[in-house]
LUMVO-583692 format. One record per residue (C-alpha): residue number from 1; z, x, y. Coordinates in steps of 0.25 Angstrom, whole numbers, plus 2048, in hexadecimal, padded with zeros to 3 digits. Layout:
BEGIN
resi: NUM, z: Z, x: X, y: Y .
...
This chain:
BEGIN
resi: 1, z: 347, x: 374, y: E64 .
resi: 2, z: 349, x: 374, y: E55 .
resi: 3, z: 34B, x: 381, y: E4D .
resi: 4, z: 33E, x: 37E, y: E46 .
resi: 5, z: 337, x: 37D, y: E53 .
resi: 6, z: 33D, x: 38A, y: E58 .
resi: 7, z: 337, x: 391, y: E4D .
resi: 8, z: 329, x: 38C, y: E4F .
resi: 9, z: 31E, x: 396, y: E50 .
resi: 10, z: 315, x: 392, y: E5C .
resi: 11, z: 30A, x: 398, y: E64 .
resi: 12, z: 312, x: 397, y: E71 .
resi: 13, z: 31E, x: 39D, y: E6A .
resi: 14, z: 316, x: 3AA, y: E69 .
resi: 15, z: 316, x: 3AB, y: E79 .
resi: 16, z: 325, x: 3A7, y: E7A .
resi: 17, z: 329, x: 3B2, y: E71 .
resi: 18, z: 321, x: 3BC, y: E78 .
resi: 19, z: 327, x: 3B7, y: E86 .
resi: 20, z: 335, x: 3B9, y: E81 .
resi: 21, z: 332, x: 3C7, y: E7B .
resi: 22, z: 32A, x: 3CD, y: E87 .
resi: 23, z: 32C, x: 3C3, y: E93 .
resi: 24, z: 328, x: 3CC, y: E9E .
resi: 25, z: 31C, x: 3D2, y: E97 .
resi: 26, z: 30E, x: 3CD, y: E9C .
resi: 27, z: 308, x: 3C4, y: E92 .
resi: 28, z: 2FB, x: 3C0, y: E98 .
resi: 29, z: 2F2, x: 3C4, y: EA4 .
resi: 30, z: 2E7, x: 3BB, y: EA8 .
resi: 31, z: 2DF, x: 3BF, y: EB5 .
resi: 32, z: 2EA, x: 3C1, y: EC0 .
resi: 33, z: 2F5, x: 3BA, y: EB8 .
resi: 34, z: 2FE, x: 3C0, y: EAF .
resi: 35, z: 309, x: 3B9, y: EA6 .
resi: 36, z: 315, x: 3C0, y: EA0 .
resi: 37, z: 31A, x: 3BB, y: E92 .
resi: 38, z: 325, x: 3B3, y: E99 .
resi: 39, z: 31C, x: 3AD, y: EA3 .
resi: 40, z: 312, x: 3A9, y: E99 .
resi: 41, z: 31C, x: 3A2, y: E90 .
resi: 42, z: 321, x: 39B, y: E9C .
resi: 43, z: 313, x: 396, y: EA0 .
resi: 44, z: 310, x: 391, y: E92 .
resi: 45, z: 31D, x: 389, y: E92 .
resi: 46, z: 31A, x: 383, y: EA0 .
resi: 47, z: 30B, x: 380, y: E9C .
resi: 48, z: 310, x: 379, y: E8F .
resi: 49, z: 318, x: 370, y: E98 .
resi: 50, z: 30C, x: 36D, y: EA1 .
resi: 51, z: 304, x: 369, y: E95 .
resi: 52, z: 30E, x: 360, y: E8F .
resi: 53, z: 310, x: 35A, y: E9D .
resi: 54, z: 302, x: 355, y: E9D .
resi: 55, z: 306, x: 34C, y: E92 .
resi: 56, z: 301, x: 354, y: E86 .
resi: 57, z: 309, x: 353, y: E79 .
resi: 58, z: 30B, x: 35C, y: E6D .
resi: 59, z: 2FF, x: 35D, y: E65 .
resi: 60, z: 2F5, x: 359, y: E70 .
resi: 61, z: 2E9, x: 362, y: E71 .
resi: 62, z: 2E6, x: 369, y: E7E .
resi: 63, z: 2D8, x: 36F, y: E80 .
resi: 64, z: 2D7, x: 37D, y: E87 .
resi: 65, z: 2CA, x: 37F, y: E8E .
resi: 66, z: 2CB, x: 38B, y: E97 .
resi: 67, z: 2C8, x: 39A, y: E99 .
resi: 68, z: 2D1, x: 3A5, y: E95 .
resi: 69, z: 2DE, x: 3A5, y: E9E .
resi: 70, z: 2ED, x: 3A7, y: E9E .
resi: 71, z: 2ED, x: 397, y: EA0 .
resi: 72, z: 2E5, x: 395, y: E94 .
resi: 73, z: 2EF, x: 39E, y: E8C .
resi: 74, z: 2FB, x: 396, y: E92 .
resi: 75, z: 2F5, x: 389, y: E8F .
resi: 76, z: 2F3, x: 38C, y: E80 .
resi: 77, z: 301, x: 391, y: E7F .
resi: 78, z: 306, x: 385, y: E87 .
resi: 79, z: 2FF, x: 37B, y: E7D .
resi: 80, z: 306, x: 383, y: E71 .
resi: 81, z: 313, x: 381, y: E78 .
resi: 82, z: 312, x: 373, y: E7B .
resi: 83, z: 30D, x: 36F, y: E6D .
resi: 84, z: 2FF, x: 36C, y: E72 .
resi: 85, z: 2F2, x: 370, y: E6A .
resi: 86, z: 2E9, x: 379, y: E72 .
resi: 87, z: 2DA, x: 378, y: E70 .
resi: 88, z: 2D3, x: 384, y: E76 .
resi: 89, z: 2C4, x: 380, y: E7A .
resi: 90, z: 2B9, x: 38A, y: E7D .
resi: 91, z: 2B7, x: 38A, y: E8C .
resi: 92, z: 2A8, x: 38C, y: E8A .
resi: 93, z: 2A7, x: 37E, y: E83 .
resi: 94, z: 2A2, x: 372, y: E8B .
resi: 95, z: 29C, x: 364, y: E88 .
resi: 96, z: 29D, x: 35F, y: E7A .
resi: 97, z: 2A3, x: 36C, y: E74 .
resi: 98, z: 2AF, x: 36B, y: E7D .
resi: 99, z: 2B1, x: 35C, y: E7C .
resi: 100, z: 2B0, x: 35E, y: E6D .
resi: 101, z: 2BC, x: 367, y: E6C .
resi: 102, z: 2C4, x: 35F, y: E76 .
resi: 103, z: 2C1, x: 352, y: E6F .
resi: 104, z: 2C3, x: 357, y: E61 .
resi: 105, z: 2D1, x: 35D, y: E65 .
resi: 106, z: 2D5, x: 351, y: E6D .
resi: 107, z: 2DA, x: 35A, y: E78 .
resi: 108, z: 2E3, x: 352, y: E81 .
resi: 109, z: 2E2, x: 35C, y: E8D .
resi: 110, z: 2D9, x: 368, y: E90 .
resi: 111, z: 2DE, x: 374, y: E97 .
resi: 112, z: 2D2, x: 37A, y: E9F .
resi: 113, z: 2CD, x: 384, y: EA9 .
resi: 114, z: 2CA, x: 37B, y: EB6 .
resi: 115, z: 2BB, x: 380, y: EB6 .
resi: 116, z: 2B9, x: 37B, y: EA8 .
resi: 117, z: 2BF, x: 36E, y: EAA .
resi: 118, z: 2B2, x: 367, y: EAE .
resi: 119, z: 2AD, x: 36A, y: EA0 .
resi: 120, z: 2B7, x: 361, y: E99 .
resi: 121, z: 2B5, x: 353, y: E95 .
resi: 122, z: 2BA, x: 349, y: EA0 .
resi: 123, z: 2C3, x: 343, y: E96 .
resi: 124, z: 2CB, x: 34F, y: E94 .
resi: 125, z: 2D9, x: 351, y: E9B .
resi: 126, z: 2DA, x: 360, y: EA1 .
resi: 127, z: 2E3, x: 369, y: EA7 .
resi: 128, z: 2DF, x: 376, y: EAE .
resi: 129, z: 2E4, x: 383, y: EA8 .
resi: 130, z: 2E3, x: 38B, y: EB5 .
resi: 131, z: 2DD, x: 38C, y: EC3 .
resi: 132, z: 2E2, x: 37F, y: EC8 .
resi: 133, z: 2EF, x: 37A, y: ECF .
resi: 134, z: 2F1, x: 371, y: EC4 .
resi: 135, z: 2ED, x: 37A, y: EB8 .
resi: 136, z: 2F6, x: 37D, y: EAC .
resi: 137, z: 2F9, x: 38B, y: EB2 .
resi: 138, z: 2FD, x: 385, y: EC0 .
resi: 139, z: 306, x: 37B, y: EBA .
resi: 140, z: 30F, x: 386, y: EB4 .
resi: 141, z: 316, x: 388, y: EC1 .
resi: 142, z: 31C, x: 37A, y: EC1 .
resi: 143, z: 31D, x: 377, y: EB2 .
resi: 144, z: 32A, x: 377, y: EAA .
resi: 145, z: 32B, x: 380, y: E9D .
resi: 146, z: 328, x: 378, y: E91 .
resi: 147, z: 333, x: 370, y: E8B .
resi: 148, z: 32C, x: 368, y: E80 .
resi: 149, z: 32B, x: 369, y: E71 .
resi: 150, z: 327, x: 376, y: E6B .
resi: 151, z: 31C, x: 377, y: E61 .
resi: 152, z: 31D, x: 37A, y: E53 .
resi: 153, z: 316, x: 384, y: E4A .
resi: 154, z: 30E, x: 37A, y: E43 .
resi: 155, z: 309, x: 373, y: E4F .
resi: 156, z: 2FB, x: 374, y: E53 .
resi: 157, z: 2F9, x: 37D, y: E60 .
resi: 158, z: 2EA, x: 37E, y: E60 .
resi: 159, z: 2DD, x: 378, y: E5C .
resi: 160, z: 2D4, x: 385, y: E5A .
resi: 161, z: 2C6, x: 380, y: E5A .
resi: 162, z: 2BD, x: 388, y: E50 .
resi: 163, z: 2B1, x: 38F, y: E56 .
resi: 164, z: 2A7, x: 385, y: E52 .
resi: 165, z: 29C, x: 38F, y: E4D .
resi: 166, z: 298, x: 387, y: E42 .
resi: 167, z: 29D, x: 379, y: E45 .
resi: 168, z: 2A5, x: 371, y: E50 .
resi: 169, z: 2B2, x: 378, y: E53 .
resi: 170, z: 2BE, x: 373, y: E4B .
resi: 171, z: 2CC, x: 374, y: E51 .
resi: 172, z: 2D5, x: 37D, y: E48 .
resi: 173, z: 2E3, x: 377, y: E49 .
resi: 174, z: 2EC, x: 383, y: E4C .
resi: 175, z: 2FB, x: 382, y: E4B .
resi: 176, z: 305, x: 38B, y: E52 .
resi: 177, z: 309, x: 391, y: E45 .
resi: 178, z: 2FA, x: 395, y: E42 .
resi: 179, z: 2F8, x: 39C, y: E4F .
resi: 180, z: 305, x: 3A4, y: E4F .
resi: 181, z: 302, x: 3A9, y: E41 .
resi: 182, z: 2F4, x: 3AD, y: E46 .
resi: 183, z: 2FB, x: 3B4, y: E52 .
resi: 184, z: 303, x: 3BC, y: E48 .
resi: 185, z: 2F7, x: 3C0, y: E40 .
resi: 186, z: 2F0, x: 3C4, y: E4C .
resi: 187, z: 2FB, x: 3CD, y: E51 .
resi: 188, z: 2FD, x: 3D4, y: E44 .
resi: 189, z: 2EE, x: 3D6, y: E41 .
resi: 190, z: 2E9, x: 3DA, y: E4F .
resi: 191, z: 2F4, x: 3E3, y: E52 .
resi: 192, z: 2F8, x: 3DB, y: E5F .
resi: 193, z: 303, x: 3E3, y: E67 .
resi: 194, z: 30B, x: 3E0, y: E73 .
resi: 195, z: 305, x: 3ED, y: E7A .
resi: 196, z: 2F7, x: 3E8, y: E78 .
resi: 197, z: 2EF, x: 3E4, y: E85 .
resi: 198, z: 2E6, x: 3D9, y: E80 .
resi: 199, z: 2DB, x: 3D2, y: E88 .
resi: 200, z: 2D8, x: 3C4, y: E84 .
resi: 201, z: 2C9, x: 3C1, y: E89 .
resi: 202, z: 2C4, x: 3B8, y: E7E .
resi: 203, z: 2C6, x: 3A9, y: E81 .
resi: 204, z: 2D4, x: 3A4, y: E7E .
resi: 205, z: 2CE, x: 397, y: E79 .
resi: 206, z: 2CA, x: 39F, y: E6D .
resi: 207, z: 2D4, x: 3A1, y: E62 .
resi: 208, z: 2D1, x: 3B0, y: E60 .
resi: 209, z: 2D5, x: 3B5, y: E6E .
resi: 210, z: 2E1, x: 3AB, y: E6F .
resi: 211, z: 2E7, x: 3AB, y: E62 .
resi: 212, z: 2E3, x: 3B9, y: E5C .
resi: 213, z: 2E6, x: 3C1, y: E69 .
resi: 214, z: 2ED, x: 3BA, y: E75 .
resi: 215, z: 2F8, x: 3B2, y: E6E .
resi: 216, z: 2FB, x: 3BD, y: E64 .
resi: 217, z: 2FB, x: 3C7, y: E70 .
resi: 218, z: 305, x: 3BE, y: E77 .
resi: 219, z: 30D, x: 3BE, y: E6A .
resi: 220, z: 30F, x: 3CD, y: E6A .
resi: 221, z: 311, x: 3CE, y: E79 .
resi: 222, z: 305, x: 3D5, y: E7E .
resi: 223, z: 2FF, x: 3D5, y: E8C .
resi: 224, z: 2F3, x: 3CC, y: E8C .
resi: 225, z: 2E7, x: 3CB, y: E95 .
resi: 226, z: 2DE, x: 3BE, y: E95 .
resi: 227, z: 2D0, x: 3BF, y: E9A .
resi: 228, z: 2C6, x: 3B4, y: E9E .
resi: 229, z: 2BC, x: 3BA, y: E95 .
resi: 230, z: 2B8, x: 3C7, y: E8D .
resi: 231, z: 2B1, x: 3CE, y: E99 .
resi: 232, z: 2AD, x: 3DC, y: E95 .
resi: 233, z: 2AF, x: 3E2, y: EA3 .
resi: 234, z: 2BE, x: 3DC, y: EA4 .
resi: 235, z: 2C1, x: 3E0, y: E95 .
resi: 236, z: 2BC, x: 3EF, y: E97 .
resi: 237, z: 2C3, x: 3F0, y: EA4 .
resi: 238, z: 2D0, x: 3EB, y: E9E .
resi: 239, z: 2CF, x: 3F5, y: E92 .
resi: 240, z: 2CB, x: 401, y: E9C .
resi: 241, z: 2D8, x: 3FE, y: EA4 .
resi: 242, z: 2E1, x: 3FC, y: E99 .
resi: 243, z: 2E4, x: 3ED, y: E9B .
resi: 244, z: 2DE, x: 3E9, y: E8D .
resi: 245, z: 2DE, x: 3F0, y: E80 .
resi: 246, z: 2DC, x: 3E5, y: E76 .
resi: 247, z: 2D0, x: 3DC, y: E76 .
resi: 248, z: 2CB, x: 3D0, y: E6D .
resi: 249, z: 2BC, x: 3CC, y: E6E .
resi: 250, z: 2B2, x: 3C5, y: E64 .
resi: 251, z: 2A6, x: 3CE, y: E60 .
resi: 252, z: 29D, x: 3C8, y: E6A .
resi: 253, z: 2A6, x: 3CE, y: E75 .
resi: 254, z: 2A8, x: 3DB, y: E6F .
resi: 255, z: 299, x: 3DC, y: E6D .
resi: 256, z: 297, x: 3D9, y: E7C .
resi: 257, z: 2A1, x: 3E3, y: E80 .
resi: 258, z: 29B, x: 3EE, y: E77 .
resi: 259, z: 28D, x: 3EB, y: E7D .
resi: 260, z: 292, x: 3ED, y: E8B .
resi: 261, z: 28C, x: 3F9, y: E92 .
resi: 262, z: 29A, x: 3FE, y: E96 .
resi: 263, z: 2A0, x: 3FD, y: E88 .
resi: 264, z: 29C, x: 40C, y: E85 .
resi: 265, z: 2A2, x: 411, y: E93 .
resi: 266, z: 2AF, x: 409, y: E96 .
resi: 267, z: 2BC, x: 40F, y: E92 .
resi: 268, z: 2C1, x: 405, y: E87 .
resi: 269, z: 2CA, x: 40F, y: E80 .
resi: 270, z: 2D6, x: 406, y: E84 .
resi: 271, z: 2D2, x: 3FB, y: E7B .
resi: 272, z: 2DA, x: 3FC, y: E6F .
resi: 273, z: 2D8, x: 3EF, y: E67 .
resi: 274, z: 2CB, x: 3E8, y: E65 .
resi: 275, z: 2CB, x: 3DA, y: E5E .
resi: 276, z: 2BE, x: 3D3, y: E5A .
resi: 277, z: 2BC, x: 3C6, y: E53 .
resi: 278, z: 2B8, x: 3B7, y: E54 .
resi: 279, z: 2AB, x: 3BB, y: E4E .
resi: 280, z: 2A5, x: 3C6, y: E45 .
resi: 281, z: 2A4, x: 3D4, y: E4C .
resi: 282, z: 296, x: 3DA, y: E48 .
resi: 283, z: 29A, x: 3E8, y: E42 .
resi: 284, z: 290, x: 3EF, y: E4A .
resi: 285, z: 297, x: 3EA, y: E57 .
resi: 286, z: 2A4, x: 3EE, y: E52 .
resi: 287, z: 29F, x: 3FC, y: E4E .
resi: 288, z: 29A, x: 3FE, y: E5C .
resi: 289, z: 2A7, x: 3FA, y: E62 .
resi: 290, z: 2AF, x: 403, y: E59 .
resi: 291, z: 2A5, x: 40F, y: E5C .
resi: 292, z: 2A8, x: 40D, y: E6B .
resi: 293, z: 2B7, x: 40B, y: E6A .
resi: 294, z: 2BB, x: 413, y: E5D .
resi: 295, z: 2CA, x: 412, y: E60 .
resi: 296, z: 2CA, x: 403, y: E63 .
resi: 297, z: 2D1, x: 3FA, y: E58 .
resi: 298, z: 2C8, x: 3EF, y: E54 .
resi: 299, z: 2CE, x: 3E2, y: E4D .
resi: 300, z: 2C5, x: 3D8, y: E47 .
resi: 301, z: 2CB, x: 3CA, y: E48 .
resi: 302, z: 2C6, x: 3BF, y: E3F .
resi: 303, z: 2CA, x: 3B1, y: E3D .
resi: 304, z: 2C7, x: 3A3, y: E42 .
resi: 305, z: 2CD, x: 397, y: E4A .
resi: 306, z: 2D3, x: 391, y: E3E .
resi: 307, z: 2DC, x: 39C, y: E3B .
resi: 308, z: 2E1, x: 39F, y: E49 .
resi: 309, z: 2D7, x: 3A7, y: E49 .
resi: 310, z: 2DA, x: 3B5, y: E43 .
resi: 311, z: 2D9, x: 3B6, y: E34 .
resi: 312, z: 2D5, x: 3C5, y: E32 .
resi: 313, z: 2D5, x: 3D2, y: E39 .
resi: 314, z: 2CE, x: 3DF, y: E37 .
resi: 315, z: 2D7, x: 3EA, y: E3D .
resi: 316, z: 2D2, x: 3F6, y: E44 .
resi: 317, z: 2D5, x: 3FF, y: E38 .
resi: 318, z: 2CE, x: 3F6, y: E2F .
resi: 319, z: 2C0, x: 3F6, y: E35 .
resi: 320, z: 2BB, x: 403, y: E2E .
resi: 321, z: 2B1, x: 3FF, y: E23 .
resi: 322, z: 2B3, x: 3F0, y: E25 .
resi: 323, z: 2AF, x: 3EE, y: E34 .
resi: 324, z: 2A8, x: 3E0, y: E2F .
resi: 325, z: 2B5, x: 3DB, y: E2A .
resi: 326, z: 2BE, x: 3D1, y: E31 .
resi: 327, z: 2CB, x: 3D7, y: E2A .
resi: 328, z: 2D6, x: 3D2, y: E22 .
resi: 329, z: 2DF, x: 3C5, y: E24 .
resi: 330, z: 2E9, x: 3C5, y: E2F .
resi: 331, z: 2F8, x: 3C4, y: E2C .
resi: 332, z: 2F9, x: 3B4, y: E2A .
resi: 333, z: 2EB, x: 3B2, y: E24 .
resi: 334, z: 2E7, x: 3B2, y: E15 .
resi: 335, z: 2D8, x: 3B2, y: E13 .
resi: 336, z: 2CF, x: 3B2, y: E06 .
resi: 337, z: 2C0, x: 3B2, y: E04 .
resi: 338, z: 2BC, x: 3A7, y: DFB .
resi: 339, z: 2AF, x: 3A2, y: DF4 .
resi: 340, z: 2A9, x: 395, y: DF4 .
resi: 341, z: 2B3, x: 390, y: DE9 .
resi: 342, z: 2BF, x: 395, y: DF1 .
resi: 343, z: 2C2, x: 3A0, y: DE8 .
resi: 344, z: 2C4, x: 3AE, y: DEE .
resi: 345, z: 2B7, x: 3B6, y: DEF .
resi: 346, z: 2B8, x: 3C4, y: DE9 .
resi: 347, z: 2BA, x: 3CF, y: DF3 .
resi: 348, z: 2AC, x: 3D3, y: DF9 .
resi: 349, z: 2A6, x: 3C5, y: DF7 .
resi: 350, z: 2A4, x: 3BB, y: E02 .
resi: 351, z: 2AB, x: 3AE, y: E04 .
resi: 352, z: 2B2, x: 3A5, y: E0E .
resi: 353, z: 2BF, x: 3AA, y: E14 .
resi: 354, z: 2CB, x: 3A0, y: E12 .
resi: 355, z: 2D9, x: 3A1, y: E19 .
resi: 356, z: 2E7, x: 39D, y: E17 .
resi: 357, z: 2F0, x: 39F, y: E23 .
resi: 358, z: 2FB, x: 39A, y: E2C .
resi: 359, z: 2F1, x: 39D, y: E37 .
resi: 360, z: 2E7, x: 392, y: E33 .
resi: 361, z: 2E5, x: 385, y: E3A .
resi: 362, z: 2EA, x: 378, y: E35 .
resi: 363, z: 2DB, x: 373, y: E34 .
resi: 364, z: 2D1, x: 36D, y: E3E .
resi: 365, z: 2D5, x: 363, y: E48 .
resi: 366, z: 2D1, x: 355, y: E44 .
resi: 367, z: 2C7, x: 35B, y: E3A .
resi: 368, z: 2CD, x: 358, y: E2C .
resi: 369, z: 2C0, x: 35B, y: E24 .
resi: 370, z: 2BD, x: 368, y: E2B .
resi: 371, z: 2CC, x: 36C, y: E28 .
resi: 372, z: 2CB, x: 368, y: E1A .
resi: 373, z: 2BE, x: 370, y: E18 .
resi: 374, z: 2C4, x: 37D, y: E1E .
resi: 375, z: 2D2, x: 37C, y: E17 .
resi: 376, z: 2CF, x: 37B, y: E09 .
resi: 377, z: 2D8, x: 37F, y: DFD .
resi: 378, z: 2E3, x: 384, y: E06 .
resi: 379, z: 2DA, x: 38E, y: E0D .
resi: 380, z: 2D2, x: 38E, y: E1A .
resi: 381, z: 2C3, x: 390, y: E18 .
resi: 382, z: 2BE, x: 399, y: E24 .
resi: 383, z: 2AF, x: 398, y: E23 .
resi: 384, z: 2AE, x: 3A7, y: E23 .
resi: 385, z: 2A7, x: 3AE, y: E18 .
resi: 386, z: 2AD, x: 3BC, y: E15 .
resi: 387, z: 2AF, x: 3C7, y: E0B .
resi: 388, z: 2BD, x: 3CD, y: E08 .
resi: 389, z: 2BE, x: 3DB, y: E03 .
resi: 390, z: 2C8, x: 3E1, y: DF9 .
resi: 391, z: 2D1, x: 3E6, y: E05 .
resi: 392, z: 2D2, x: 3D8, y: E0A .
resi: 393, z: 2C8, x: 3D9, y: E16 .
resi: 394, z: 2BF, x: 3CE, y: E1A .
resi: 395, z: 2B1, x: 3CF, y: E1F .
resi: 396, z: 2AA, x: 3C2, y: E25 .
resi: 397, z: 29D, x: 3C0, y: E1F .
resi: 398, z: 299, x: 3B3, y: E28 .
resi: 399, z: 29D, x: 3A5, y: E2B .
resi: 400, z: 29A, x: 39C, y: E1F .
resi: 401, z: 291, x: 394, y: E28 .
resi: 402, z: 28A, x: 3A0, y: E2D .
resi: 403, z: 285, x: 3A6, y: E20 .
resi: 404, z: 276, x: 3A6, y: E1F .
resi: 405, z: 270, x: 3A0, y: E12 .
resi: 406, z: 263, x: 3A8, y: E12 .
resi: 407, z: 25A, x: 3A5, y: E06 .
resi: 408, z: 266, x: 3A1, y: DFE .
resi: 409, z: 26D, x: 3AE, y: E01 .
resi: 410, z: 279, x: 3AE, y: E0B .
resi: 411, z: 279, x: 3B8, y: E16 .
resi: 412, z: 285, x: 3BB, y: E1F .
resi: 413, z: 280, x: 3BB, y: E2E .
resi: 414, z: 28B, x: 3C6, y: E31 .
resi: 415, z: 284, x: 3D1, y: E29 .
resi: 416, z: 277, x: 3CE, y: E30 .
resi: 417, z: 27D, x: 3CE, y: E3D .
resi: 418, z: 284, x: 3DB, y: E3B .
resi: 419, z: 276, x: 3E2, y: E37 .
resi: 420, z: 270, x: 3DC, y: E44 .
resi: 421, z: 27B, x: 3E1, y: E4D .
resi: 422, z: 277, x: 3EF, y: E49 .
resi: 423, z: 26A, x: 3EE, y: E50 .
resi: 424, z: 26C, x: 3F4, y: E5E .
resi: 425, z: 265, x: 3E9, y: E65 .
resi: 426, z: 26D, x: 3DD, y: E5F .
resi: 427, z: 278, x: 3D9, y: E69 .
resi: 428, z: 27D, x: 3CD, y: E61 .
resi: 429, z: 278, x: 3C5, y: E54 .
resi: 430, z: 27B, x: 3B9, y: E4C .
resi: 431, z: 274, x: 3B7, y: E3F .
resi: 432, z: 272, x: 3A8, y: E3A .
resi: 433, z: 26A, x: 3A1, y: E2F .
resi: 434, z: 25F, x: 397, y: E34 .
resi: 435, z: 259, x: 38D, y: E2B .
resi: 436, z: 24D, x: 393, y: E24 .
resi: 437, z: 244, x: 38C, y: E1A .
resi: 438, z: 243, x: 399, y: E11 .
resi: 439, z: 250, x: 39F, y: E13 .
resi: 440, z: 259, x: 393, y: E15 .
resi: 441, z: 25F, x: 39A, y: E20 .
resi: 442, z: 258, x: 3A6, y: E27 .
resi: 443, z: 261, x: 3B2, y: E2C .
resi: 444, z: 25F, x: 3B2, y: E3B .
resi: 445, z: 264, x: 3BB, y: E45 .
resi: 446, z: 267, x: 3B7, y: E53 .
resi: 447, z: 268, x: 3C3, y: E5C .
resi: 448, z: 26C, x: 3C6, y: E6A .
resi: 449, z: 264, x: 3D3, y: E6D .
resi: 450, z: 26A, x: 3DF, y: E74 .
resi: 451, z: 25C, x: 3E4, y: E78 .
resi: 452, z: 24E, x: 3E3, y: E74 .
resi: 453, z: 24D, x: 3E0, y: E65 .
resi: 454, z: 243, x: 3D7, y: E5D .
resi: 455, z: 245, x: 3CE, y: E51 .
resi: 456, z: 23D, x: 3D8, y: E48 .
resi: 457, z: 247, x: 3E4, y: E4C .
resi: 458, z: 253, x: 3DC, y: E48 .
resi: 459, z: 24D, x: 3D7, y: E3B .
resi: 460, z: 249, x: 3E5, y: E37 .
resi: 461, z: 257, x: 3EA, y: E3A .
resi: 462, z: 25D, x: 3DF, y: E32 .
resi: 463, z: 254, x: 3E1, y: E26 .
resi: 464, z: 258, x: 3F0, y: E26 .
resi: 465, z: 266, x: 3ED, y: E23 .
resi: 466, z: 266, x: 3E0, y: E1C .
resi: 467, z: 261, x: 3DA, y: E0F .
resi: 468, z: 255, x: 3D1, y: E12 .
resi: 469, z: 25B, x: 3C4, y: E10 .
resi: 470, z: 266, x: 3C7, y: E1A .
resi: 471, z: 25D, x: 3CC, y: E25 .
resi: 472, z: 25A, x: 3C2, y: E30 .
resi: 473, z: 24D, x: 3BB, y: E2F .
resi: 474, z: 24C, x: 3B8, y: E3E .
resi: 475, z: 253, x: 3BE, y: E4B .
resi: 476, z: 255, x: 3B5, y: E57 .
resi: 477, z: 258, x: 3BB, y: E64 .
resi: 478, z: 262, x: 3B4, y: E6E .
resi: 479, z: 269, x: 3B8, y: E7B .
resi: 480, z: 277, x: 3B4, y: E75 .
resi: 481, z: 27E, x: 3AE, y: E69 .
resi: 482, z: 285, x: 3A1, y: E6A .
resi: 483, z: 294, x: 3A3, y: E69 .
resi: 484, z: 2A1, x: 39B, y: E68 .
resi: 485, z: 2AD, x: 39E, y: E71 .
resi: 486, z: 2B2, x: 3A9, y: E67 .
resi: 487, z: 2A5, x: 3B0, y: E67 .
resi: 488, z: 2A1, x: 3AC, y: E59 .
resi: 489, z: 292, x: 3AA, y: E59 .
resi: 490, z: 28E, x: 39B, y: E57 .
resi: 491, z: 284, x: 39D, y: E4B .
resi: 492, z: 283, x: 38E, y: E4A .
resi: 493, z: 27D, x: 38D, y: E58 .
resi: 494, z: 273, x: 398, y: E54 .
resi: 495, z: 26F, x: 391, y: E47 .
resi: 496, z: 26D, x: 384, y: E4F .
resi: 497, z: 265, x: 38A, y: E5A .
resi: 498, z: 25B, x: 392, y: E51 .
resi: 499, z: 25A, x: 388, y: E46 .
resi: 500, z: 254, x: 37F, y: E50 .
resi: 501, z: 24B, x: 389, y: E56 .
């Protein structure tokens, strides 16, 4: 190994350092299995050799199509150590959506749970992650430790596919250097400590749970619990018994937890840190959570796949007076709000957020036109509309593509949604623009009701609180809102569905 290679900053190196610092400390619990830091480090080394023994070479892409597990984590870190490019795939995808990502990434092997394998195209080479005698996890017992070439900081380690809320997903090319910088930003901004008891219940194929929480918590040496899914009963039991004091969830999960009948009666005082992100948290929901748990520290985590994904944080002592803000840029991120000409927008005026950061991806895998469109004039253009105040706090107005042009006036859907969330019979809402011969786009509210409520009730409620041009013209009722893996509402699907109705 050369001196330069020995100084490389790599994703798998995060675990190696923790294993040397606290080898006997428990790193991960999953089901009945637990791994100390030394055991996890050894498993990753042996798994890396297993992967290379299948004939894979550095730079090859490896799909990961599985549910949360210790095996999933080990496989990700093993790919990083062996110089392979990990491609996380939503385990809910099937058919053309699944095939698209595997084909577009050129995955040479797919690591999968056995019960998911029959969904994969016949042409794909697979290796079970767990639950078979020949799985990656089973092979660790006879595998040798990895003795191959170490990756370098500038090497790709993951293709992190965007959520695809407005178009086909794009594979953001993440290097070791970018992700390790993001881990450091997360540790600093989110007050991650070795003594925390985090539970990781959101999908590990999604960048927020893996890169904002699990890997940074491994970096500081915490004791982590991986769950299959964010089951309310399990989470509440773990909090009550002291096994968890730190939880991340998107707003849709926090909404579900706060709507549970036992939310008001369970002893949740042991929960110290509540992280939310992946989509905008409705202010009325956040107020309800804070009223129930006044001593709980809330952190708003904001960002997107291309930046690792954390770019801004609103800390627990920053919420007062700015609960709709996403905070200020984290340690390694520089952000601006610019107008259509690319010049800085004055404080208080909306524009697009642009970034410079070592956390940023290298572009989109085999999509040069999309890369050139997003990376312009030395800055990454996020597609998020925001305003910045004089103290440097950012507030998201909307996605650029979700702003509604009603009668020539631009309407931010988030403001309308926050008003509708104040109605007691609204469980969830998404506001979209639908084609209209008079208004160009008619402001339309798609509502999941909590109880008995009519369109006239909600229209009257909105008109009391909003200017006439912002109030919805129509309210549509649905049983549930379409979402992607990270909990973001797919407004594109709603527009397509109801534009044809």
